[in-house]
C-alpha positions in Angstrom: -0.1 -0.1 0.0 2.7 2.4 0.9 4.5 1.9 -2.5 1.1 2.4 -4.4 0.7 5.8 -2.5 4.3 6.5 -3.4 3.6 6.0 -6.9 0.6 7.9 -7.1 2.3 10.8 -5.4 5.0 10.6 -8.2 2.6 10.1 -10.9 0.5 13.3 -9.7 3.8 15.4 -9.4 4.8 14.5 -12.8 1.4 15.4 -14.3 1.3 18.6 -12.4 4.7 19.5 -13.8 3.5 18.9 -17.4 0.4 21.0 -16.9 2.5 23.7 -15.2 5.3 24.3 -17.6 4.7 27.3 -19.5 6.5 28.1 -22.9 8.1 31.3 -21.8 10.3 30.0 -18.9 11.8 27.0 -20.7 15.0 29.2 -21.2 15.5 29.6 -17.3 18.2 27.0 -16.7 18.0 25.3 -13.6 20.4 22.7 -12.2 20.1 21.0 -8.9 22.5 18.6 -7.0 21.4 16.8 -3.8 24.2 15.2 -2.2 23.2 13.7 1.4 21.5 16.9 3.1 23.1 19.7 0.9 21.1 21.0 -1.8 23.1 23.3 -4.3 21.4 25.1 -7.0 22.5 27.0 -10.1 20.0 29.1 -12.1 20.6 31.4 -15.1 18.5 33.2 -17.4 18.1 36.3 -19.3 15.9 39.5 -19.0 15.3 42.0 -21.7 16.2 44.9 -19.5 19.1 47.0 -18.0 20.9 45.6 -14.9 19.4 48.6 -13.1 15.9 47.4 -13.8 16.4 44.0 -13.1 18.2 45.4 -9.9 15.3 47.3 -9.0 13.0 44.3 -9.0 15.2 41.7 -7.2 16.2 44.1 -4.4 12.6 45.2 -3.8 12.1 43.1 -0.8 9.3 45.0 0.9 7.0 44.2 -2.2 8.2 40.8 -3.1 4.8 39.2 -1.7 3.1 41.2 -4.5 5.0 39.5 -7.3 6.4 36.2 -6.3 3.8 34.0 -6.0 5.0 31.6 -3.3 6.3 34.6 -1.1 3.5 35.4 1.3 5.3 38.3 3.4 8.6 40.1 2.7 10.3 43.1 4.6 13.4 44.8 5.4 13.7 44.5 9.2 17.1 46.4 9.4 19.4 48.3 7.0 23.0 49.5 7.5 24.3 50.9 4.2 24.2 48.3 1.6 23.6 45.5 4.4 20.0 44.5 4.9 18.1 41.9 7.1 15.0 40.7 5.4 12.3 38.7 6.8 10.4 36.5 4.6 7.6 33.9 4.8 5.8 31.5 2.3 4.6 28.4 1.0 6.1 26.5 -1.8 3.7 23.9 -3.3 3.7 21.9 -6.5 1.3 18.8 -6.9 0.8 17.1 -3.6 3.9 18.5 -2.2 4.2 21.6 -0.1 6.9 23.4 1.9 6.2 26.3 4.3 9.3 28.5 5.0 10.4 31.5 7.0 13.8 33.1 7.3 15.8 36.1 8.2 18.6 36.7 5.9 21.6 39.0 5.8 21.6 40.7 2.2 24.8 42.3 0.9 24.3 44.4 -1.9 26.8 45.2 -4.5 24.7 47.6 -7.1 24.3 46.6 -9.7 26.3 43.5 -10.1 25.8 41.2 -7.1 23.5 40.2 -4.1 24.8 37.9 -1.6 22.6 36.4 1.1 23.5 34.5 4.3 20.8 32.7 6.6 20.6 34.0 10.0 17.5 32.3 11.2 14.5 30.2 10.1 13.4 26.6 9.0 16.5 25.9 7.1 19.9 25.0 8.6 22.0 26.7 6.0 21.0 28.9 3.1 23.7 30.8 1.1 22.9 32.6 -2.0 25.0 34.7 -4.5 23.0 36.5 -7.4 25.1 38.2 -10.1 24.0 40.5 -13.1 25.8 40.6 -16.2 25.2 42.7 -19.4 24.7 40.3 -22.3 24.0 42.4 -25.3 20.7 44.2 -24.9 19.6 42.0 -22.3 20.9 41.2 -18.6 22.0 37.6 -17.5 20.9 36.7 -13.9 22.8 34.0 -12.6 22.0 32.6 -9.0 24.1 29.9 -7.1 22.6 28.7 -3.8 23.9 26.3 -1.3 21.6 25.0 1.6 20.7 22.4 4.0 17.0 22.3 4.6 15.4 21.7 7.9 13.5 18.6 6.6 14.5 15.7 4.6 14.3 16.1 0.5 13.6 13.0 -1.2 16.2 12.8 -3.9 14.2 12.5 -7.2 10.8 14.1 -6.4 12.7 16.7 -4.2 14.7 17.7 -7.1 11.7 18.2 -9.5 9.9 20.1 -6.8 12.9 22.5 -6.2 13.6 22.9 -9.8 10.0 23.8 -10.4 9.7 26.3 -7.6 12.9 28.1 -8.6 11.9 28.3 -12.3 8.5 29.7 -11.1 10.2 32.3 -8.7 12.4 33.4 -11.5 9.8 33.4 -13.9 7.8 35.7 -11.5 10.7 38.0 -11.2 11.2 38.3 -15.1 7.5 39.1 -15.5 7.7 41.8 -12.9 10.6 43.4 -14.7 8.8 43.4 -17.8 5.6 44.7 -16.3 7.5 47.6 -14.9 9.3 48.4 -18.2 5.7 48.5 -19.9 4.2 50.7 -17.2 7.3 53.1 -17.5 7.0 53.4 -21.3 3.3 54.1 -21.2 3.5 56.6 -18.1 
């Protein structure tokens, strides 16, 4: 019975993935490595915008809940120059799996090239992130590298698919917000 339930969960996850894949996020490259407890992710994608336009969205921590679908709240709780402390809560969900998260992270800003983050507290045991922005012709390439140890066990195959889908969705949401703001600026 347990094997049947696992098989059904996997089947529903793969079906949910097939239905949720939208054509305009296929170019968001996501690589996941799970080794023991550690999860290492690399994401890379292009945005048809300047570094400053992409930066403005990716550092708009107080409004992230309005444009990233799995973030329920996000706010700057402390700021000292280019070092911020950000509190976020949310819920990642894909198919039958869901994962509530909360964190306080220290963010180091190097405008307009790099954002580094370090977990201060939260449900994860480790979370280090490094986002870099590079001009690539008339677009900006965003590259994210993350190294984490979740506070819960991540099943290797299903977990990898879950994390990949969540990251692709988050960065898709960010790119959509950059594009939305560019359109609004050109109209207004």
